[in-house]
C-alpha positions in Angstrom: 16.9 -31.7 -11.2 16.3 -33.9 -8.1 16.5 -30.8 -5.8 14.7 -28.9 -8.1 12.3 -31.9 -8.3 11.7 -31.4 -4.4 11.3 -29.3 -3.2 9.4 -28.1 -5.3 -0.3 -28.9 -7.7 -3.5 -28.7 -9.1 -6.8 -27.8 -9.8 -7.2 -25.3 -12.8 -9.8 -22.6 -12.3 -11.5 -21.3 -14.4 -11.1 -17.3 -15.7 -8.6 -14.8 -14.8 -10.1 -13.2 -12.1 -8.6 -12.9 -9.0 -9.0 -15.5 -6.5 -7.7 -15.7 -2.6 -4.8 -17.5 -2.3 -1.8 -18.3 -0.3 1.8 -16.7 -0.7 5.0 -18.3 1.1 8.3 -16.5 1.7 10.8 -19.2 3.1 14.6 -18.1 3.7 17.3 -20.7 1.7 20.8 -21.0 3.1 22.7 -22.4 1.3 26.6 -23.5 1.6 28.4 -21.9 -0.7 31.5 -20.4 0.6 29.5 -17.1 0.2 26.8 -17.7 2.8 24.9 -16.4 0.5 20.9 -16.1 1.7 17.6 -15.9 -0.5 14.4 -16.6 -0.9 12.2 -18.7 -2.5 8.3 -17.9 -2.8 5.6 -20.0 -2.8 2.2 -19.7 -4.4 -1.2 -21.9 -3.8 -5.0 -21.5 -4.3 -6.6 -24.5 -3.9 -4.3 -27.6 -5.5 -2.3 -25.6 -8.0 1.6 -24.7 -7.0 3.9 -22.0 -8.2 7.0 -22.3 -6.3 9.6 -19.3 -7.7 13.5 -20.5 -6.3 16.4 -18.7 -5.3 18.5 -18.3 -8.6 21.7 -19.5 -8.0 24.7 -20.1 -10.5 23.7 -23.5 -10.2 20.1 -23.9 -10.9 19.8 -21.0 -12.5 16.7 -18.7 -12.5 14.0 -21.4 -12.6 10.1 -21.3 -11.4 7.7 -24.7 -11.0 3.8 -24.6 -11.7 1.6 -27.5 -10.9 -1.9 -27.6 -12.2 -4.1 -29.5 -14.9 -2.0 -32.7 -14.3 1.5 -31.1 -15.1 4.3 -30.1 -14.2 5.6 -27.0 -16.1 9.6 -26.3 -15.3 10.0 -22.4 -16.6 13.2 -20.8 -16.9 13.0 -17.2 -17.1 16.8 -16.7 -18.4 16.2 -18.8 -21.6 12.2 -18.5 -21.9 11.7 -21.8 -22.0 9.0 -23.9 -20.4 9.8 -27.9 -19.9 6.6 -29.5 -19.3 5.8 -33.2 -17.4 2.8 -34.8 -17.7 2.1 -38.6 -16.9 0.8 -39.3 -20.4 3.8 -38.5 -21.4 5.6 -40.3 -19.3 3.5 -43.3 -20.0 4.8 -43.0 -23.4 8.3 -43.5 -22.3 8.2 -46.1 -19.7 6.1 -47.8 -22.8 9.3 -47.1 -25.3 12.0 -48.2 -22.4 9.8 -51.2 -22.0 9.9 -51.9 -25.7 13.7 -51.2 -25.5 14.7 -53.8 -22.5 12.8 -56.3 -24.7 15.0 -55.7 -27.6 17.9 -56.1 -25.4 17.0 -59.3 -23.4 17.3 -61.0 -27.5 20.8 -60.0 -27.8 24.1 -62.7 -27.0 25.4 -61.5 -23.2 28.5 -59.7 -24.6 26.3 -57.5 -27.0 23.7 -56.6 -24.5 26.1 -55.6 -22.0 28.5 -53.2 -24.4 24.8 -51.6 -25.2 23.3 -51.5 -22.3 26.7 -49.7 -21.0 26.1 -47.1 -23.9 22.6 -46.6 -22.5 23.8 -45.6 -19.3 26.5 -43.2 -20.7 23.6 -41.2 -22.5 20.9 -42.4 -19.3 22.7 -41.7 -16.3 19.3 -43.1 -14.2 19.1 -46.2 -16.2 18.9 -48.8 -14.4 19.6 -47.2 -10.7 18.3 -49.1 -8.0 16.7 -46.9 -5.7 18.2 -47.5 -1.6 15.2 -48.6 1.0 13.7 -45.6 2.1 13.4 -44.7 6.5 11.9 -41.8 8.1 13.3 -41.2 12.1 11.3 -39.2 14.6 13.1 -36.8 16.5 12.6 -34.6 19.3 10.3 -31.4 19.2 11.9 -28.0 18.3 11.4 -24.8 18.4 11.3 -23.1 14.3 10.4 -19.1 14.8 7.0 -18.8 16.4 6.6 -23.0 15.2 6.1 -26.1 17.5 7.6 -28.5 15.6 8.5 -32.3 15.4 11.6 -33.7 13.7 11.8 -36.0 10.8 14.7 -37.2 9.2 14.5 -39.3 6.1 17.3 -42.0 4.5 17.9 -43.9 2.1 19.7 -46.5 2.9 22.0 -45.3 5.6 22.1 -41.9 3.8 20.3 -38.9 5.7 18.8 -37.2 2.2 16.4 -34.9 4.3 15.3 -33.6 7.6 12.0 -31.6 7.7 10.9 -29.7 11.0 7.0 -30.0 10.7 4.6 -27.6 12.4 1.8 -29.8 14.4 -0.3 -27.2 14.7 0.1 -24.3 11.5 -2.2 -21.5 11.1 -5.4 -22.2 8.7 -3.2 -20.5 5.7 -0.5 -23.4 5.8 -3.5 -25.9 6.4 -4.6 -24.7 3.3 -1.2 -25.0 1.5 -0.8 -28.3 2.3 -3.2 -28.8 0.2 -1.6 -27.8 -3.0 1.8 -30.0 -1.6 -0.3 -33.1 -1.2 -1.4 -33.3 -4.8 2.1 -32.4 -6.0 3.1 -35.3 -3.6 0.9 -37.8 -5.3 1.7 -36.6 -8.9 5.5 -36.9 -7.9 4.9 -40.6 -7.0 3.0 -42.0 -10.2 6.1 -40.5 -12.0 8.5 -42.1 -10.2 5.8 -45.4 -10.5 6.5 -45.2 -14.4 10.0 -44.2 -14.5 11.6 -46.6 -11.7 13.7 -48.4 -14.4 13.8 -46.0 -16.9 16.7 -43.0 -17.9 15.4 -41.0 -15.1 15.2 -43.0 -12.5 16.6 -41.1 -9.4 16.0 -37.9 -10.6 12.0 -37.5 -10.0 12.6 -37.8 -6.7 9.5 -37.1 -3.9 11.5 -37.6 -0.6 8.6 -36.6 1.6 6.4 -39.7 0.1 2.9 -39.2 1.9 3.0 -36.3 3.4 0.4 -37.8 5.7 3.4 -39.4 7.3 5.2 -35.2 7.8 2.5 -34.5 9.7 2.2 -30.8 9.5 3.6 -27.7 7.0 7.4 -28.2 6.6 8.5 -25.0 8.9 12.4 -26.0 8.5 14.0 -27.9 5.8 17.5 -29.1 5.3 18.9 -31.4 2.3 21.7 -33.8 2.2 24.2 -34.9 -0.5 26.2 -37.6 0.6 25.6 -37.1 4.3 26.6 -33.4 4.0 24.3 -30.4 4.7 23.4 -28.8 0.8 20.5 -26.3 1.4 18.4 -25.1 4.1 14.7 -23.2 4.1 12.9 -21.4 7.4 9.2 -20.8 6.9 10.0 -16.6 6.9 6.3 -15.4 6.1 2.5 -16.4 5.1 -0.3 -14.4 4.2 -3.1 -14.9 2.2 -3.6 -12.4 -1.3 -5.6 -12.4 -4.3 -4.0 -14.0 -6.6 -4.6 -13.8 -10.7 -4.7 -17.0 -12.8 -1.8 -15.8 -14.5 0.5 -16.5 -11.8 -0.1 -20.0 -12.5 0.1 -19.9 -16.2 3.0 -19.9 -18.6 4.3 -16.5 -19.4 3.8 -15.2 -23.0 7.0 -15.6 -25.4 7.9 -18.8 -23.9 9.3 -22.0 -25.6 6.9 -24.9 -24.3 8.1 -28.2 -25.3 7.7 -31.9 -23.7 9.6 -33.9 -21.5 8.9 -36.4 -24.2 9.4 -34.8 -26.9 13.1 -33.6 -25.3 13.5 -37.3 -24.9 12.9 -38.1 -28.7 15.3 -35.4 -29.8 18.0 -37.0 -28.4 18.1 -40.5 -29.3 
């Protein structure tokens, strides 16, 4: 979910008429022994964003849509849509604070036992987030683009490496508005769930995209210091996009994250 969650923006437009947007294709290289290469396709329009991720056995066939201050994760195999919004997470945050207040009233041994049980059900709960830093490296050439290398660490662990085009074409500059909106949204979610059951799962590796300084034409994700995924810009073009691109397909079962967590209690 972290990667997904990375990856991985809003202002819905009224009506269903086609309107100019930007379509970006990224080549995806995983670290599986098969050496399989896939594609991520990204659609942006204003501050709306959709990412159709390369399907794998691990991730499945998934899309992420962001609009109207809501993230929607579509599972095309199961025909389901999980929604995440700030209002629902505010409710989760309130419930977690109430739960922690009740735990504080328990005797120490009983409290420790309850906390162990809760961590078993909600692995992110109580997770300490390591301090982040960004190291700026040399200028590199990725395809037709000159880009500045920036490496992000959590503590001493390398988590992301981004090479951002310093002078991207207008279409990519346009698309950055959607990515910045997504970045702001995920940061607001992290503030809410920092000490809750989703801590460490909703991850915004780029934090402020202004720190990146351009469009990421190559991004590398690391786990335990090892490269696990690399994406490289392959193409970008303007296209007329219908509103259905950023809508939940008909027939998909929609469930909010808050509803799912209530059911899991």
